[in-house]
C-alpha positions as CSV (number, residue, x, y, z in Angstrom):
1,M,-7.2,-1.9,28.8
2,D,-3.7,-0.7,29.5
3,Y,-0.4,-1.8,27.8
4,D,3.1,-0.7,27.6
5,V,2.9,-0.5,23.7
6,V,-0.1,-0.5,21.4
7,I,0.5,-1.2,17.7
8,V,-2.1,-0.5,15.0
9,G,-1.8,-3.0,12.1
10,A,-0.5,-6.5,11.8
11,G,1.5,-6.1,8.7
12,P,5.2,-6.6,8.4
13,A,6.0,-3.4,10.2
14,G,3.7,-3.9,13.1
15,L,4.5,-7.5,13.7
16,A,8.3,-6.8,13.5
17,A,7.9,-4.1,16.1
18,G,6.0,-6.4,18.4
19,I,8.6,-9.2,17.9
20,K,11.6,-6.9,18.5
21,L,10.1,-5.3,21.6
22,K,9.6,-8.9,23.1
23,Q,13.1,-9.9,22.2
24,L,14.6,-6.8,23.8
25,A,12.5,-7.3,26.9
26,A,13.6,-11.0,27.2
27,A,17.2,-10.1,26.8
28,A,16.9,-7.5,29.6
29,S,14.7,-9.8,31.8
30,H,12.0,-7.3,31.6
31,E,8.2,-7.8,31.2
32,L,6.5,-5.8,28.4
33,S,2.7,-5.9,27.6
34,I,2.2,-5.4,23.9
35,V,-1.0,-5.5,21.8
36,I,-1.6,-5.4,18.1
37,V,-4.9,-4.6,16.6
38,E,-5.7,-5.6,13.0
39,K,-8.8,-4.7,11.0
40,G,-8.6,-7.8,8.9
41,A,-10.6,-10.9,9.9
42,E,-7.2,-12.7,10.5
43,V,-3.6,-11.7,10.2
44,G,-2.7,-11.5,6.5
45,A,-6.3,-11.1,5.4
46,H,-5.7,-7.6,4.0
47,I,-2.3,-8.4,2.5
48,L,-2.2,-9.2,-1.3
49,S,-0.5,-12.5,-2.3
50,G,2.6,-12.2,-4.4
51,A,5.6,-10.1,-3.5
52,V,9.4,-10.2,-4.0
53,I,11.1,-9.5,-0.7
54,D,14.6,-8.5,0.1
55,P,15.4,-10.7,3.2
56,I,17.5,-8.1,5.0
57,G,14.8,-7.4,7.4
58,I,13.8,-11.0,8.1
59,D,17.6,-11.8,8.5
60,R,18.0,-9.2,11.2
61,L,14.6,-9.8,13.0
62,L,14.8,-13.6,13.0
63,P,18.4,-14.8,12.0
64,E,17.5,-18.5,12.4
65,W,14.6,-18.4,9.9
66,R,16.5,-20.2,7.2
67,S,16.7,-23.3,9.2
68,E,13.0,-23.4,10.0
69,E,9.8,-24.2,8.1
70,T,8.7,-20.9,6.7
71,P,6.6,-19.5,3.8
72,I,9.8,-17.9,2.4
73,K,10.9,-20.6,-0.1
74,T,11.1,-19.5,-3.6
75,K,14.4,-17.9,-4.5
76,V,14.5,-15.6,-7.6
77,T,16.3,-17.5,-10.3
78,D,15.4,-15.4,-13.4
79,D,15.1,-11.6,-13.4
80,R,13.8,-9.8,-16.6
81,F,12.9,-6.3,-17.4
82,Y,11.2,-5.1,-20.6
83,Y,10.0,-2.0,-22.3
84,L,6.8,-2.6,-24.3
85,G,5.3,-1.2,-27.3
86,P,1.8,-2.1,-28.5
87,S,2.9,-5.5,-29.9
88,G,6.7,-5.6,-29.5
89,R,9.1,-5.6,-26.6
90,L,12.7,-4.7,-25.8
91,R,14.5,-6.6,-23.0
92,L,16.8,-4.4,-21.0
93,P,20.1,-6.2,-20.3
94,N,20.6,-6.9,-16.7
95,M,24.1,-5.6,-16.8
96,L,22.8,-2.1,-17.6
97,M,20.5,-2.1,-14.5
98,P,21.8,-0.3,-11.3
99,P,22.9,-3.0,-8.8
100,L,20.0,-2.3,-6.4
101,M,17.6,-3.4,-9.2
102,N,19.0,-6.9,-9.1
103,N,16.6,-9.4,-7.6
104,H,18.9,-12.4,-7.3
105,G,19.1,-13.2,-3.6
106,N,15.5,-12.1,-3.0
107,Y,12.5,-14.4,-2.5
108,I,9.0,-14.6,-4.1
109,V,6.5,-15.1,-1.4
110,S,2.8,-14.8,-0.5
111,L,3.2,-11.7,1.8
112,G,-0.1,-12.7,3.5
113,N,1.5,-16.0,4.5
114,V,4.6,-14.3,5.7
115,C,2.5,-12.1,7.9
116,R,0.7,-15.1,9.4
117,W,4.0,-16.7,10.1
118,L,5.3,-13.5,11.8
119,G,2.1,-13.5,13.7
120,T,2.7,-16.9,15.1
121,K,6.2,-15.8,16.1
122,A,4.9,-12.7,17.8
123,E,2.2,-14.6,19.8
124,A,4.8,-17.2,20.8
125,L,6.7,-14.4,22.4
126,G,3.7,-13.1,24.3
127,V,2.3,-10.4,22.0
128,E,-1.4,-10.1,22.1
129,I,-3.0,-9.9,18.6
130,Y,-6.6,-9.0,18.1
131,P,-7.7,-9.5,14.4
132,G,-11.1,-8.3,13.4
133,F,-10.9,-5.1,15.4
134,A,-10.4,-1.9,13.4
135,A,-8.7,1.0,15.3
136,A,-11.2,3.8,14.6
137,E,-10.2,6.6,16.9
138,V,-7.0,8.0,18.3
139,L,-7.2,8.7,22.1
140,Y,-5.5,11.9,23.3
141,G,-4.4,13.1,26.7
142,D,-4.9,16.4,28.5
143,K,-1.9,17.8,26.8
144,G,-2.8,16.6,23.3
145,E,-0.5,13.7,23.4
146,V,-1.5,10.3,22.0
147,V,-2.4,7.9,24.7
148,G,-4.1,5.1,22.8
149,V,-6.7,4.0,20.3
150,A,-10.3,2.9,20.4
151,T,-11.6,0.2,18.2
152,G,-14.9,0.7,16.4
153,D,-18.3,-0.2,17.7
154,M,-19.8,-3.4,16.3
155,G,-23.5,-3.8,15.5
156,I,-24.4,-0.2,14.5
157,A,-27.1,0.2,11.9
158,K,-27.0,2.6,9.0
159,N,-29.3,5.0,10.9
160,A,-26.8,5.0,13.9
161,T,-28.9,2.9,16.2
162,A,-27.7,-0.2,18.0
163,K,-28.7,-3.5,16.4
164,P,-29.1,-6.8,18.4
165,G,-25.7,-8.0,19.4
166,F,-24.3,-4.5,19.7
167,T,-20.7,-4.4,21.1
168,R,-19.0,-1.3,22.3
169,G,-15.4,-0.7,21.0
170,M,-12.5,-1.2,23.3
171,E,-10.1,1.5,24.5
172,L,-6.5,0.3,24.3
173,R,-4.2,2.7,26.1
174,G,-0.4,2.5,25.9
175,K,2.6,4.4,27.0
176,Y,3.5,4.6,23.3
177,V,1.4,3.9,20.2
178,L,3.0,2.7,16.9
179,F,0.9,3.2,13.8
180,A,1.5,0.6,11.0
181,E,-1.7,1.1,9.0
182,G,-0.1,1.0,5.6
183,A,-0.5,3.6,2.9
184,R,-3.0,6.4,3.6
185,G,-4.2,5.0,6.9
186,S,-7.1,6.9,8.3
187,L,-5.6,7.5,11.7
188,T,-2.2,8.3,10.2
189,K,-3.9,10.9,8.0
190,E,-5.4,12.5,11.1
191,L,-2.1,12.5,13.0
192,V,-0.3,14.0,10.0
193,Q,-2.8,16.8,10.0
194,R,-3.0,17.3,13.8
195,F,0.7,17.4,14.5
196,G,1.8,19.0,11.1
197,L,4.0,16.0,10.3
198,Q,4.2,16.8,6.5
199,E,5.3,20.4,7.1
200,G,8.7,21.0,5.4
201,R,8.4,17.8,3.4
202,E,7.3,17.3,-0.2
203,P,3.7,16.0,-0.5
204,Q,3.4,12.2,-0.3
205,K,2.9,10.6,-3.7
206,Y,1.0,7.4,-4.4
207,G,0.3,4.7,-6.9
208,I,-2.5,2.2,-7.2
209,G,-1.3,-1.4,-7.4
210,L,-3.8,-4.0,-8.8
211,K,-3.0,-7.6,-8.5
212,E,-4.4,-11.0,-9.7
213,L,-3.4,-14.5,-8.6
214,W,-3.5,-17.2,-11.4
215,Q,-3.2,-20.9,-11.3
216,V,-1.2,-21.9,-14.4
217,P,-0.5,-25.3,-16.1
218,P,2.7,-27.0,-15.0
219,E,4.3,-26.6,-18.5
220,K,3.9,-22.8,-18.2
221,H,5.1,-22.5,-14.6
222,K,8.7,-21.3,-14.0
223,P,9.2,-21.0,-10.3
224,G,11.6,-18.2,-9.5
225,L,10.9,-16.1,-12.6
226,V,10.5,-12.3,-11.9
227,Q,9.5,-10.0,-14.8
228,H,8.8,-6.3,-14.8
229,T,7.7,-4.0,-17.7
230,L,7.5,-0.3,-18.5
231,G,5.6,1.3,-21.4
232,W,2.4,0.0,-23.0
233,P,-0.4,0.2,-22.4
234,L,0.4,3.5,-20.6
235,D,1.4,6.5,-22.6
236,N,4.8,8.1,-22.1
237,R,3.4,10.8,-19.7
238,T,1.8,8.3,-17.4
239,G,3.9,6.5,-14.9
240,G,3.6,2.9,-14.0
241,G,4.3,-0.6,-15.1
242,S,3.8,-4.3,-14.4
243,F,5.2,-7.1,-12.4
244,L,4.9,-10.9,-12.7
245,Y,6.1,-13.4,-10.3
246,H,6.1,-17.2,-10.6
247,M,5.5,-18.5,-7.0
248,E,5.4,-22.0,-5.8
249,D,2.5,-24.6,-6.3
250,G,1.8,-23.4,-9.9
251,L,0.7,-19.9,-8.8
252,V,1.5,-16.7,-10.6
253,S,1.0,-13.3,-9.2
254,I,0.6,-10.6,-11.9
255,G,0.0,-6.9,-11.2
256,F,0.0,-3.5,-12.5
257,V,0.8,-0.1,-10.9
258,V,-0.4,3.3,-12.1
259,H,1.1,6.4,-10.6
260,L,-1.8,8.5,-9.2
261,N,-0.3,11.8,-10.6
262,Y,-1.8,10.8,-13.9
263,R,-3.5,13.6,-15.8
264,N,-6.2,12.1,-18.1
265,P,-9.5,12.0,-16.2
266,T,-10.8,9.2,-18.5
267,L,-8.0,6.8,-17.5
268,S,-9.1,3.7,-15.6
269,P,-6.1,1.9,-13.8
270,F,-8.2,-1.3,-13.6
271,D,-8.8,-1.4,-17.5
272,E,-5.2,-0.5,-18.2
273,F,-4.2,-3.6,-16.2
274,Q,-6.7,-5.8,-18.1
275,R,-5.4,-4.4,-21.4
276,F,-1.8,-5.2,-20.4
277,K,-2.6,-8.9,-20.2
278,T,-3.5,-9.0,-23.8
279,H,0.2,-8.1,-24.8
280,P,2.0,-11.0,-26.7
281,L,4.7,-11.1,-24.0
282,V,2.2,-12.4,-21.4
283,R,-1.0,-13.4,-23.1
284,D,-0.1,-17.0,-23.7
285,L,0.6,-17.5,-20.0
286,F,-3.1,-16.9,-19.2
287,E,-4.5,-19.1,-22.0
288,G,-5.7,-22.2,-20.3
289,S,-5.0,-20.8,-16.9
290,K,-7.4,-19.8,-14.2
291,R,-7.7,-16.5,-12.2
292,I,-8.3,-17.3,-8.5
293,G,-7.6,-14.0,-6.7
294,Y,-7.8,-10.2,-7.0
295,G,-7.1,-7.1,-5.0
296,A,-5.9,-3.5,-5.1
297,R,-4.0,-1.2,-2.8
298,A,-2.6,2.3,-2.7
299,I,1.3,2.3,-2.6
300,T,3.3,5.2,-1.1
301,E,5.7,6.5,-3.7
302,G,7.1,9.8,-2.5
303,G,10.2,8.3,-1.0
304,W,13.1,10.1,0.8
305,Q,11.8,13.7,0.4
306,S,8.1,12.8,1.2
307,V,8.6,10.9,4.4
308,P,6.7,12.9,7.1
309,K,8.0,13.6,10.5
310,L,7.7,10.2,12.1
311,A,7.5,10.9,15.9
312,F,4.9,12.9,17.8
313,P,3.9,13.0,21.5
314,G,3.0,9.5,22.4
315,G,3.7,7.6,19.3
316,A,5.3,7.1,15.9
317,L,4.7,6.0,12.3
318,I,6.3,2.8,10.9
319,G,6.2,0.9,7.7
320,C,4.2,2.1,4.7
321,A,2.3,4.5,7.0
322,A,5.7,6.3,7.0
323,G,6.2,6.0,3.3
324,F,9.2,3.6,3.1
325,V,8.6,2.1,-0.2
326,N,11.5,2.0,-2.7
327,V,9.7,2.9,-6.0
328,P,12.1,1.6,-8.7
329,R,12.6,-1.7,-6.7
330,I,8.8,-2.0,-6.1
331,K,9.7,-3.1,-2.6
332,G,8.6,-1.9,0.8
333,S,8.4,-4.9,3.2
334,H,12.1,-5.0,3.9
335,N,12.0,-1.4,5.1
336,A,8.8,-1.9,6.8
337,I,10.3,-4.7,9.0
338,L,13.5,-2.6,9.5
339,S,11.4,0.4,10.6
340,G,9.4,-1.6,13.1
341,M,12.6,-2.9,14.6
342,L,14.1,0.6,14.7
343,A,11.1,2.0,16.3
344,A,11.0,-0.8,18.8
345,E,14.5,-0.1,19.9
346,H,13.8,3.5,20.6
347,V,10.5,2.7,22.4
348,F,12.3,0.2,24.6
349,A,15.0,2.6,25.5
350,A,12.4,5.2,26.4
351,L,10.5,2.8,28.5
352,G,13.7,1.8,30.3
353,E,14.2,5.4,31.2
354,G,10.7,5.5,32.8
355,R,9.3,7.7,30.0
356,A,5.8,7.6,28.5
357,H,3.7,9.6,26.0
358,D,6.6,11.9,25.0
359,E,8.2,12.4,21.6
360,L,10.6,9.7,20.3
361,T,12.9,12.2,18.7
362,S,15.7,9.7,18.6
363,Y,13.7,7.5,16.2
364,E,13.0,10.5,14.0
365,E,16.7,11.3,13.9
366,A,17.9,7.7,13.4
367,W,16.0,6.5,10.3
368,R,17.8,8.6,7.7
369,A,21.2,7.3,8.8
370,S,19.9,3.7,8.9
371,D,19.6,1.2,6.1
372,I,16.2,2.5,5.4
373,G,17.6,6.0,4.7
374,R,20.4,4.7,2.6
375,D,18.0,2.6,0.5
376,L,15.6,5.4,-0.1
377,K,18.2,8.2,-0.7
378,K,19.8,6.4,-3.6
379,V,16.6,6.4,-5.5
380,R,15.2,9.7,-4.4
381,N,15.1,11.3,-7.9
382,V,13.7,8.4,-9.9
383,K,10.1,9.3,-9.3
384,P,10.3,13.1,-9.8
385,L,12.4,12.5,-13.0
386,W,9.8,10.1,-14.3
387,S,7.0,12.6,-13.6
388,R,8.9,15.5,-15.2
389,Y,10.3,13.8,-18.4
390,G,8.0,10.8,-19.0
391,T,8.7,7.1,-19.0
392,M,11.5,6.9,-21.6
393,L,13.7,9.9,-20.8
394,G,12.7,10.1,-17.1
395,N,13.7,6.4,-16.4
396,A,16.9,6.8,-18.4
397,L,17.9,9.7,-16.3
398,G,16.8,7.9,-13.1
399,G,19.0,4.9,-14.1
400,V,22.0,7.2,-14.6
401,D,21.2,8.9,-11.2
402,M,21.0,5.5,-9.4
403,W,24.4,4.4,-11.0
404,L,26.1,7.6,-9.8
405,N,24.6,7.3,-6.3
406,D,25.8,3.7,-6.2
407,L,29.3,4.2,-7.6
408,A,30.2,7.7,-6.5
409,G,27.7,8.5,-3.6
410,F,26.3,11.7,-5.3
411,S,23.6,12.8,-7.6
412,L,23.8,15.4,-10.5
413,F,20.3,16.5,-9.6
414,G,20.6,17.0,-5.9
415,T,17.2,16.2,-4.4
416,L,14.4,17.0,-6.8
417,R,10.9,18.1,-5.8
418,H,7.7,16.2,-6.6
419,G,5.5,19.2,-7.2
420,K,1.8,18.9,-7.1
421,P,-0.1,16.4,-4.8
422,D,-1.8,13.6,-6.8
423,H,-5.3,15.0,-6.4
424,A,-4.3,18.2,-8.2
425,T,-2.9,16.7,-11.4
426,L,-6.1,16.0,-13.5
427,L,-6.8,17.9,-16.6
428,P,-10.3,19.1,-17.4
429,L,-12.2,16.8,-19.9
430,S,-11.9,19.6,-22.4
431,E,-8.1,19.2,-22.4
432,A,-7.7,15.5,-22.4
433,A,-8.0,12.9,-25.2
434,P,-10.7,10.4,-24.2
435,L,-9.6,6.9,-23.6
436,A,-11.8,3.9,-24.5
437,Y,-11.3,0.3,-23.4
438,P,-12.4,-2.9,-25.1
439,R,-15.0,-5.1,-23.4
440,P,-13.6,-7.9,-21.3
441,D,-13.6,-11.4,-22.8
442,G,-14.1,-13.2,-19.5
443,R,-11.0,-15.5,-20.1
444,I,-8.0,-13.2,-19.9
445,T,-9.7,-9.8,-19.3
446,F,-12.5,-9.2,-16.8
447,D,-14.9,-6.6,-15.4
448,K,-14.7,-5.0,-12.0
449,L,-17.6,-6.9,-10.4
450,S,-16.3,-10.3,-11.1
451,S,-12.9,-9.2,-9.8
452,V,-14.4,-7.9,-6.5
453,F,-16.0,-11.4,-6.1
454,L,-12.6,-13.0,-6.2
455,S,-11.2,-10.6,-3.6
456,G,-13.3,-12.2,-1.0
457,T,-14.7,-8.7,0.0
458,N,-17.5,-8.9,2.4
459,H,-19.1,-6.0,4.4
460,E,-22.2,-6.0,6.6
461,E,-24.6,-3.8,4.6
462,D,-26.5,-2.4,7.5
463,Q,-23.7,-0.3,9.0
464,P,-22.7,3.4,8.9
465,P,-21.0,4.4,5.7
466,H,-17.3,4.2,5.7
467,L,-16.8,6.3,2.5
468,I,-17.8,9.8,3.6
469,L,-18.5,12.8,1.4
470,A,-17.7,16.2,3.0
471,D,-20.1,17.8,0.5
472,P,-22.6,15.4,-1.2
473,A,-23.2,17.9,-4.1
474,I,-19.6,18.1,-5.3
475,P,-19.6,14.9,-7.4
476,I,-22.4,15.9,-9.7
477,R,-22.1,19.7,-9.4
478,D,-18.4,20.0,-9.9
479,N,-16.6,16.8,-10.8
480,L,-19.0,15.4,-13.4
481,P,-19.0,18.4,-15.8
482,R,-15.2,19.2,-15.3
483,Y,-13.7,15.7,-15.1
484,G,-16.6,13.2,-16.0
485,E,-16.5,12.2,-12.2
486,P,-13.2,10.3,-12.2
487,A,-14.1,8.3,-9.1
488,R,-16.1,5.9,-11.3
489,L,-12.9,5.1,-13.2
490,Y,-10.0,5.3,-10.7
491,C,-11.9,3.0,-8.2
492,P,-10.9,-0.6,-9.1
493,A,-14.0,-2.1,-7.5
494,A,-17.1,-0.3,-9.0
495,V,-17.9,1.4,-5.7
496,Y,-18.7,4.7,-7.4
497,E,-21.3,5.2,-10.1
498,V,-23.1,8.0,-11.9
499,V,-26.7,6.9,-12.8
500,Y,-29.3,8.9,-14.7
501,E,-33.0,9.2,-14.4
502,D,-33.0,9.2,-18.2
503,E,-30.1,7.2,-19.5
504,A,-30.6,8.1,-23.2
505,S,-30.6,11.8,-22.6
506,K,-28.2,11.8,-19.7
507,K,-30.6,13.8,-17.6
508,G,-31.0,13.7,-13.9
509,P,-27.5,12.4,-12.8
510,R,-27.1,10.9,-9.3
511,F,-23.9,9.8,-7.6
512,V,-24.2,6.3,-6.1
513,I,-21.8,4.7,-3.6
514,N,-21.7,0.9,-3.6
515,A,-19.7,0.7,-0.4
516,Q,-20.1,-3.1,0.0
517,N,-17.7,-3.5,-3.1
518,C,-14.9,-1.6,-1.4
519,V,-11.5,-3.4,-1.5
520,H,-9.8,-0.9,0.9
521,C,-7.4,0.4,-1.6
522,K,-8.1,4.1,-0.5
523,T,-7.4,5.5,-4.0
524,C,-10.6,7.7,-3.7
525,D,-9.2,9.3,-0.5
526,I,-6.1,10.2,-2.5
527,K,-7.2,11.0,-6.1
528,D,-10.6,12.8,-5.7
529,P,-9.8,16.3,-7.1
530,A,-11.9,18.0,-4.5
531,Q,-10.5,15.9,-1.6
532,N,-14.2,15.4,-0.8
533,I,-14.0,11.7,0.0
534,T,-12.7,10.3,3.3
535,W,-12.2,6.6,3.8
536,V,-12.6,5.3,7.3
537,P,-12.5,1.7,8.6
538,P,-15.8,-0.2,8.3
539,E,-16.9,-2.6,11.0
540,G,-14.1,-4.8,12.1
541,A,-13.3,-7.8,9.9
542,G,-15.1,-6.2,7.0
543,G,-13.4,-6.0,3.6
544,P,-11.2,-8.4,1.5
């Protein structure tokens, strides 16, 4: 099937690109054929509920949205930031926070619902959207240029034979292909390696974001309240923090981010999140409330100095696939939308000149001078300062740097480097203080398996593996004695286990992959110290 433009991923970036292309075509009285493929069963299925969005992107894409019925309703009315100790807290005055950290004027939304709304807008303009079809392969032309993608076959058994109802994947070919897969997309990873897109840049950095959705009693619900914390339960050398958003309809989204450059191999991001909920600042909110949702995702955190080259022959990266998250703001959807629009403008111009399958160099040159670049450049040193000096001093220095960038347009630090990639930061077990976590109480704190159930994760069990080990011996031979096999801890869904023939004596270890639990966070692909695990899309519509 041939199109003018193929877009991979129906998140904010991909949908914005499709909408903008159709708007430009209509204004010029041109016809453009555009298709978006989405691995989730429906648009928004793989987007976690609960986000605070800066409306700058929506304002520019759909200026009339405020006069329509939309899922963007709850304005931020109360914005709080705390530093936590084990039982105490210190509220940081809003007047000391750099201006870009101010959330007033932003909106608390279900990002999944926003994507569904954008999907209806795109389809109304004539964009074809195919949910339930995972882009599994990049198609290349005779000169190595990208010419399209192929969706995965449906109905393949574990033994690679065709089952009843087998359906061959589709080839979707386009003059340009935009990749909006989100953080650590499998095709994006391939493109970065094939075209050397990370050369001359700092390594991309990541966090894992875990999120729960709670239904709370009316007397505890404060629509418009946004709350962030740093500190406990993480130690000073481990980056991360929490967010808590009071949405509409009695819903509260609570989440926890752990930077994946953490060093202690016995750390479990999931259990740090559960422990956080026992802090006096938030515990009472969950008493008498009900947890109704769960999920986890990797987040790009490298920022300005880690954004790869975005253009290559035949296509470009947009959104979180490009790494446009503003780390201190914990926001990326506004830049995702802006990047989709920016790429669309340069694709449309290229098509108007009769071009196809070449490199969109103008898009690569334009983003740093755009609002995206200005947003990321101001905060470029926050993450490396945090990593170098720890939570307290690092964030204090980062705050000073943001103020200087805002007031004077310069930084005392220049542009700092990130250093090691996240998979290279773990200490051996012999050099790390072991961490222990309390048993979940089933009311406020929970285990991984009950959480996976709430994520709605569902995979066809009789299908080829989507978590692939380059060397099946490494987990037991190398990772277990050196690190205690950290996959069983950094995975938030109990996908990885080490089981023993004799549990008492710990003899006969075996590495087990429970792929049906996978919530598609891709942390294993990022954090495995041997870079031995590759995440690829499972059968279309599988997952959360």
